[in-house]
C-alpha positions in Angstrom: -9.9 155.2 227.9 -11.7 152.3 226.4 -12.5 149.4 228.8 -10.4 146.3 228.4 -13.2 144.3 226.7 -13.5 147.0 224.0 -9.8 147.0 223.1 -8.7 144.9 220.1 -5.8 142.6 221.1 -2.6 143.4 219.2 -2.4 139.8 218.0 -5.6 140.3 216.0 -4.7 143.7 214.4 -2.9 142.2 211.4 -5.9 139.9 210.8 -8.3 142.8 210.7 -5.9 144.9 208.6 -5.8 142.2 205.9 -9.5 141.2 205.8 -11.3 144.3 206.9 -13.2 146.9 204.8 -11.5 150.3 204.6 -13.4 153.5 205.0 -11.3 156.5 204.2 -12.0 160.0 205.5 -10.1 163.3 205.5 -8.1 162.8 208.7 -8.9 159.2 209.6 -9.0 155.8 207.9 -11.1 153.0 209.6 -10.7 149.3 208.9 -13.8 147.4 209.9 -14.6 143.7 210.1 -17.4 141.8 211.7 -16.4 140.7 215.2 -16.2 137.1 216.2 -16.5 138.2 219.8 -19.8 139.4 221.3 -18.6 143.0 221.8 -17.1 145.7 219.5 -13.4 146.1 219.8 -11.2 148.9 218.7 -7.5 149.8 218.2 -6.0 153.1 217.3 -2.8 153.6 215.2 -1.1 156.9 215.0 2.3 156.9 213.3 5.3 159.1 214.1 5.0 160.3 210.5 1.8 162.2 211.5 3.6 164.0 214.3 7.0 163.4 216.0 5.8 164.6 219.4 4.3 161.9 221.6 2.1 164.4 223.4 0.3 165.3 220.1 -0.1 161.6 219.2 -1.4 160.8 222.6 -3.9 163.7 222.4 -5.2 162.2 219.1 -5.5 158.8 220.7 -7.5 160.3 223.6 -9.8 162.1 221.2 -10.5 158.9 219.2 -10.9 156.8 222.3 -13.3 159.2 224.0 -15.3 159.4 220.7 -15.6 155.7 220.5 -16.7 155.5 224.2 -19.5 157.9 223.4 -20.5 156.0 220.2 -20.5 152.4 221.6 -24.1 152.4 222.7 -25.2 153.4 219.2 -23.4 150.5 217.5 -25.8 147.6 216.9 -23.6 144.9 215.5 -20.3 143.9 217.1 -17.3 144.9 214.9 -13.5 144.8 215.1 -12.2 148.2 214.1 -8.9 149.9 213.6 -8.7 153.7 213.5 -5.6 155.0 211.6 -4.7 158.7 211.6 -4.0 160.2 208.2 -3.1 163.7 209.3 -2.7 165.7 212.5 -6.0 166.6 214.2 -4.8 167.2 217.7 -6.1 170.7 217.7 -9.7 169.5 217.1 -12.4 169.7 219.8 -13.9 166.5 221.2 -17.3 167.1 219.6 -15.7 167.5 216.2 -13.6 164.4 216.6 -16.7 162.4 217.6 -18.6 163.7 214.6 -15.7 162.6 212.3 -15.6 159.1 213.8 -19.4 158.7 213.8 -19.5 159.8 210.1 -17.0 157.1 209.1 -18.7 154.4 211.2 -22.1 155.5 209.7 -23.6 155.7 213.2 
C-alpha cells in the first residue's frame, strides 16, 4: 500500500482528470499532471465495468500500488497521477504489472 503522503486526495482527483495529460496503454490509462506538492501522489480507479468481483478489482489495485511503490525512487519530478484500468489484468504477475506502469510513466 502506498504511504499516506503518496496518495492523491479524492478532492483533487477531478482537478487532475480535467487538466492532466493522458497516456493510454493496452490495459491502463494514466492521467499525469505536475504536482504542486513536493512529492508524487497517485490514485487508482478501477470500475465495476472492468470486473464485478471486488476481489479481482482489489488485486488489480494492489498490483498497481506495489508497482508504484517500487517505481517511486526512479521518479525525478513530483507528479499527480491517476491510474485507470481499461481491462482486467488481475492474472498478471507483479513484475509484468510493474513493467506496464513503468512503460506508461516513461521511467
